[in-house]
Residue, then its C-alpha position, 0 to 999 in steps of 0.5 A: x571842084x567837088x569836096x572830097x571826104x574820108x570815111x572810117x569803116x569798121x564793119x561790112x563796108x570794109x569789104x570792097x564788094x559791099x562798098x561797090x554794091x552800095x556806091x558803085x565804086x571801090x575806094x582807096x583805103x588804108x588801115x586805121x584805128x579809132x581811139x575811145x570807141x568800142x565796136x559792139x557785135x550784137x546778135x542782130x548782125x549789125x555791128x556799131x560803135x559807141x564812145x568808150x574811153x580807153x577802147x579802140x576800133x580797127x578798120x579802114x579809112x576810105x579816101x575820095x568820097x564825094x557828097x553823092x557817095x556819102x548820101x548813098x552810104x547814109x541811106x545804106x546805114x539808115x543815117x539818123x535812124x540806126x546810125x549817126x554820121x559823125x566826124x572823128x579823128x583816126x590814126x592812119x600810119x601813125x598820123x592823125x586824120x579827120x574822117x566821118x564814121x557811123x556811130x550807133x544810134x541806140x534809141x533807133x537800134x532799140x526801136x528796130x531790133x528791140x530792147x535787147x540790142x544793148x544786152x551784149x554790151x552789158x554782158x561784155x562789161x560784166x565779163x571785163x570785170x572778171x580777170x582771167x588767170x591762165x595756168x599752164x603745165x608745159x612739162x606734161x606730154x600734152x599741153x594742158x591749159x586751164x582758165x579760171x575766172x576770178x572777181x577783181 
C-alpha cells in the first residue's frame, strides 16, 4: 500500500485547474489555517510563507497525495531552491492535522528575483507599527470616512 500525504496550499495550488496541470489530477480538499506563519505577496507574483508568531495563513489541505505526486509538486515549487517542503500542523474544521507545505527559501528567492524580494515584508512590518484611527460622521448626507495614521 502506498503512503498517502496531505499538503497545505495557500497560493496557486488552491486552484484545481493549476493543481491538475501540475499533477494530472484534482484532489479532495478542505479549508485550513496555518498558525504562526505569514503569507508574503511580493511584486514577483510568487507568494510564499515565512514563520511569524501570531500570524495565520488561510488555505486548503489537499488529501490523498502519493510520493509521485509530491515529487511533481516539488519540481513545480522548485523545492530546495525557491521553497522548502516542511511538515506543519494546520487546523481543519477545528481539528489539528499534520500536513506538508512549502515555505519560502529566502536565499533562493533572492538569488532568483534579486535582493528586493524581501522589501515588501519590511514595508508591511513598518505599516503594522502604525495604528489606524477611523473617524466617521454618519449624520451627514454622504457617508464620509477619514483614515489617519499615527505612530504607536
